[in-house]
N, C-alpha and C positions, 0 to 999 in steps of 0.2 A: 666620640662620634667617628664612624667610618668615613673614608674618603668618598665612597659612593653617596652617602647621605649628605656630606658637605657640598658636593657638586650639585645636589638636587635642591639646595636652598635657593629660594627665589630672591634675586638681588634687585633692589629698587634702583632704577636708573638715576644717576647723578653725575655731576662733574666736580672736580676739585674746587674748593673755595678760591676765589680770586681769578677764575677763568670763566670764559663765556662761549656759548654757541652763537652763531650768527645765521639767521635765516636769509632767504634770497634777497629781500630788500635791504637788510642790514649789510650783507656782504657786498651788494652793489654800491651802497653808499661808501663803504670803506674803500672799495676799488676806485671810486671817484676821487677820494682823497689821495690815494697812492698815485693814480695816473696824473692828477693835477700837479702834485709835488715833483713827480718824475719828469714831467715836461719842463718845469722850471729849472730843475737840476741840469737837464740836457742843454737848455738854452745858455747856461753858463759854462758849458764844456766839461761837466763832470761825467765820468765813466762808471758803469755799474760793476760791482763785484759782489760775491757771496762767500760767506764763511760757514763752517759747520755749526749746527745747533749746540754741540758740546765741544769744549776745549779741555786740554789737560789742566788739572786743578792748579798746578804750579804756574801756569800761564796767567791765571786770574788772581790768585792769592796775593795780597799785599798791594794791590793796585787801587783799591777803593777806600782805604782807611779802615780802621777797626770795625766801625759800624757797618760799612758796606760789605766787608768780607763776611760778616755774619749772615748776610742775606743771600749769599751764593748758594744755589741749589746744587748739592753734591750728589753724585751718582755712585751707588755702591758697586764695587768690583763684581765681575761675573763669578759665578760658582760659589764656593765656600769663602765668602769675603772675610770671615774671621780667622781664616787659617794662617794669615801672615802676621797676626798680632802676637808679639812676644808675650809669653805667659807672665813674665815679670811685670809687664806694663799693666796687665789686668789686675795683678795682685796689688800693685801700688795705688790703684785707684780706690781711695777710701769713699769718695762721693762720686755720683755720676758726672763724668766729664768727658764728653765726646771728643774734645779737642786733642786729647792724648792718643786716641786710637784712630782719628780721622786719616792721618797719613798712611795708615796700614790698610784701611778698608775702602778708601776712595781715591782713585787716581784721576778721575774726570769730573766735570761739572757742566751744567747748562750755562751758556754765556750770560753774563750779568748786563753787559752793554755791547755796543758794536765797535767802540773805540779801541779798547785793548786788543780784541781779535784783529782789528785793522792794523795796529802797530806790529803785531806778530806776522800778519800777512805781508806787510811791506818789507820787513826784515828777511823773510824767507824768499821773497820774489824781487829783491832789490836789483837784480841783474836783468829783469824782464820788463821793468816799468821805467818811464821817463819822469824825471823830477823837474819842477814841482808836479806831483801827482795829485790829480783832482778826482776823487772817487765819490760815488753815492752808493748807498746800501739801504735796502728796505727789507727788514727781516724781524722776526720776533725775538724778544729777550725774556729772561725769567728772573724773578727776584722773590725770595722767601719773606716777603713783607706782610704786614697785617692789612688785609683787604679793607678798603673803605671807598667812599665816593671819589672817583677819579684816580684811584690807586689799585692796580691789579697785580697779580702774580705772573701772569703771562700777558705781554703787550708788545705792540709793534713800535719800533723806532725807525725813523726815516732820516738817515744821517748823510751829511756832506762834509768832506774834509779836504783840506789842501795841505800836503805834507812835502817838506823839502824846500821851504822858503820861510824866512822870518820877516818878510815885508808886511807892514801894517796895512798895505793895500788889500791884503787877503781878508782882514777883519772888515774893512769897508765893503768889500764885495759881498761878504756873507750878510752884512746888514742890508745891503741892497736886495739880496735874495730873499730875506725876510719880508721886505716890503712887497715884492712881486708875488711871492707865494701866498701871503695872507690876503692880498688884494684879489687874487684869482679864486681863493676859497671863500671870499666874502667876509672873512673875520677881520675887519679893518679896525675895530674898536679894541685896541690892545695897548699895552705899555711895554716898551723895550727897556729893560734895566741893564746897565753897563757898570762894570767895576774892573779892577785889576788886582790880581793876587800879589803882585809886587808891592802895591800900595798897602795891602793888608799885612804883608811881611814887615814893611816899614813901620806900620803902627805897632806891631808886636815888638819890634826893636825899640821903638820910642818909649814904651812903658816897661822895658826891661824883661820882656817875656819872649825873646826870639826863639828860645828852646821849646816853647809851648805853642808854636804857631799852628800846629795841626789841631790841638785842643781848642784854640781860639776859632779856627775856621769852622769846626764842627758846631761849636756853640752859637756863633754868630749866624750861621746858616739857618738856625731855627728861630731867629729873632721874630720873624713875622708870625710864627705859630705860637710861641710860648711867651713873647714879650720880654722886656728887660728883666723883670723879676725872675722869670725862668732862666734866662741866660746867667744872671748873677748867681742863682742857686746852683746851676750846673758848674760854673767856674769855681765857686766856693767849695763845692764837694770834691773838685779836682785839686784842691789845695792852693788856690790862687789867693794872693794877698789882697786885702780889701782896698788898699791904696791903688794898686794896679787896676783893679776893676773900676774904681772911680775915675781914674785918668782915661781908661779905655772908653767908658760911657761918655765922657765929655767930648771925645773925638768923634764918636759916632752920632752925637746929637747935632753936629754941624749941619746946617741946611742952607738952601738957596738954590740958585741955578747951577747948571753944570759948571760954568766958568767960575762962579762965586765959591763953590765948594772947593774946587782945585786951588783957587787963590788963597783961601784960608789954610788949606793943608800945607801949601808951600811955606807958609810962615811958621808952621808948627812942627813939621817933620824934617829932620836933618839928615837921615841916612841916605846913602847913595841909591839903595834899592827903591826907597820911597820916591826919590827924585825921578828915577827911571820910569816907575809906574805912572807918575803924574805926567811925565813927558809923553808917554804912549797914549794916555787918555786925551791929552791936549791935541795930539796929532790926529787921532780918530775924530774928535769933535770938530776940528778944523776942516777935515775932509768932508764931513757930513754937512757942514755949513755952506760949503761951496758947491755941493752937488745939486743937480736938478731936484726941485722940491718933491717931485713925484717919487724919487728914489730915497728920500729921507723919511724915517718914521715920523708920523705926526706927533707922537708922544714918546720921547725917549728921555731917560734921565740917568744921572750918575747916582748909584745906590751903594753907599759904603757897606751896607749890611748884606749885600750879595756876596756870598763866599764860595758857593758851589762846593759842597762837602767832599767831592772826589779829590783825592790827594795828588793826582797827576797834573792838575792845572797849574800853570806857572805865570801866565800873563793876563791879557784881557779876558774877561768872562762875561757871558750874556745870559739873560733869562727873559722870556716873554710871558706876561700874565694877561689874562682877559680883563678888560676894563669896561665891559658893557654892563650897565646897571640892570639890564633885563636878564642877565645870566647869573644863575645861582652858584656856578663853579667859579672860584676865584684863584685857583692855583696856577702853576706854570704849565704852559703847553709847548714850550721849547726852551732849550738851553744849550750851553756849550762854552768853548773858550780855547785859549792857546795852551799848548803843551810843548815844552822845549826839548824833552829828551825821553819821551815814552818808549821809543825804539831802543834806547840805550840798554834797557833791562834785558833785551833780547840779543844784545851783541852788536848793535848798530848805533853807536853814540853820536851826539851832535846833530841830530836831524829834527828840526822844529816843525811843528804842525799846528793847525787850528781847524776847528770844526764845530758844527752845530747839529743838534738833533731835534727833530719834530716828533712830539708825542702823538702819534696818529689816533690812539684810543681816546685821549683827552680832547683832541681837536674834534673827533667824531661826536663826543658828548656835547661839546659846546655848539657845534653846528646843528645838532639835532634839537637842542633846547631853543636855539634862536631861529629855527626853521630856515636854514641857509642852503639846504640841499636843493638842486634843481629837480623839477618834476620829471617823472618818466624813467627814473633810474632803474626801476624794477621791471621795465618792459623788456622781456627776453626775446619775444617774437613780434614781428610787425604784422604777420598774417597768420591766421589759422585757417587751414583748408578743411572744410566739413563735407562729409559725404553722406548722402541720403540713403544710399543702398550699398550693398557689398560690392556690386559690380563697379561702382565708382571709385573704390579705394585705389585700384591700380592707376587710374587716371589722376587721382589726387597725389599719389606718390610721384608720378612723372612731373606733375605741375610743381611740386615742392623742389624737385631737382633743378628745374629750370629757374625757379625763383632764386635759389641759392647760388646758381651760377652767375646771377645778376646781382649778387651781394645783398639780397633782400632776406633778412632773417624770417624764417617761417617754420611751421610745424603742421603735421597732419594729425587730426584726431584719429586715434588708431582703430576705431570701430564705427559702424554705421548706426549710431545711437539716435535717439530722438533729437531733432534739431534744437529744441529748447535746451537740452542737456549740453549740447555742444556750444551753444551760444553762452550759456551760463559759465562754462569753462573759460571761454574767451574773456568774459567780463571779469572773472576772478583773477585772471592773469594780466588784466589791463592790456589785452591785445587789441589794437585799434581797428583792424580790418579782418573781415571774414569772407572767404570765397566759398560759395556753396555749389556742390556738384551733385547732380542727379542725372536721371536718364536723358532729359532734354539737353543738358549741358554737354554730356558725353557725345551725343549725336550731332549737335550743332556746332560745337567748338566755341560757343558763346557762354561766358561764365557770369554767374550772379555774384556781385561783390557788395558787401554791406559795410558802411562806416558805423562802427559800434558807438561812437560818441554822438553823432547826429541822427543816426537811424536811417540815413539816406541809403537807398539800394538802387543799383543800376546793373544793366547787362552789358558786358564788354567782350569784344573779340580778344584773342590771346595777346596780340601785340598791344592793343589798347590797355589791357589789364596790366601788362608789364610796365608800360609808360606811366600809368596812374600810380602804381605802387612804388615805382622808382622815384617819381616826383615827390610822393608823400613820405618817403623814407629818408629824405635829405634833411 
């Protein structure tokens, strides 16, 4: 087929699986989430930053565990990307194995999350920021995951991090931020799950599997999805001894209140790292117990099965799940935790940080299902100026300029069409007021204004018109 014929082929419009378009109303609702979260972030003293959509592949590789690394969207090098692949490498490949040639054909990748790029940013800008540094970031990330309900290949994260301090007061503040953010969004029926990676490391040591901690974290992190049978199968397939698995299961079946679980673990775990993890959890729980009740989650618990599969977490970890029986989505809508040396891999060791990430796309789905968005978010204009004849268009244009100078959102219908057509346009866009201009209005300076909700119509002088619209735009 010739190139000219190929270009002539009609292409059916589509978007990649796991991505979405957003119309005006959807975009307005998403903007509402971003603005609400951003306002809460600012109230806590966080400052905004932005990082590029793509990072060097070596920046991202090895930071998310084996499974996470496989979900990184890699970008082919420009030009003849195969030119740098050694011929011997291609000859050695008996079966298709992209991992062998990836280093030669891809030097960059789309960011997987906002935390690793943030650590890179801190390292590169260490002389220009003050520590502890509190940043927020609202940007999209990409993961080559299998799309399903609540899981997308392109989605937004809304992150807050505090880096340069190992104080547990930072964890307490982030929990307070959770409470304030979800209260403002209206998603108050949730469960905050808390754990500590040091505690999980102590459990691994207790059963003689300290060298398999990453395997343990990955498997346990799937417990709520695949159950204990699935976890047992995964660990067995990885070569775990059945006695170790039995001992592991007995520890994870400990239940009770936050304090009761920690008390039982104290009597069972002897390693220093386990003791440190328990002490950190006790401190956080104690701080929450003494806080104003409005700043303490109504429903928070210690969840030993919470592992957060990302390998850079080292201390307290968090996850928020929807707990509303009216909501069909039951996954996490936020998560995060403490990382003690993420900047070390970029040449800045010994800098501890902690952060949480709000999954804006999942929060959107939950709020949409529970009808939590306020009305009127899709209202782009407060006023539509309608002109009956061509001569009135210039007057309408001038009126719109005056309204905008008074911060009243408005628009001019661009032609002197039939008034019904113009009113239908206002109704379709949920514009609450219409100003009608014809020959009489031009000559008298008295304008007809119609309330599209009530149908009430009145004639007002220009200053009265401004006062009326200003009052109704608040």
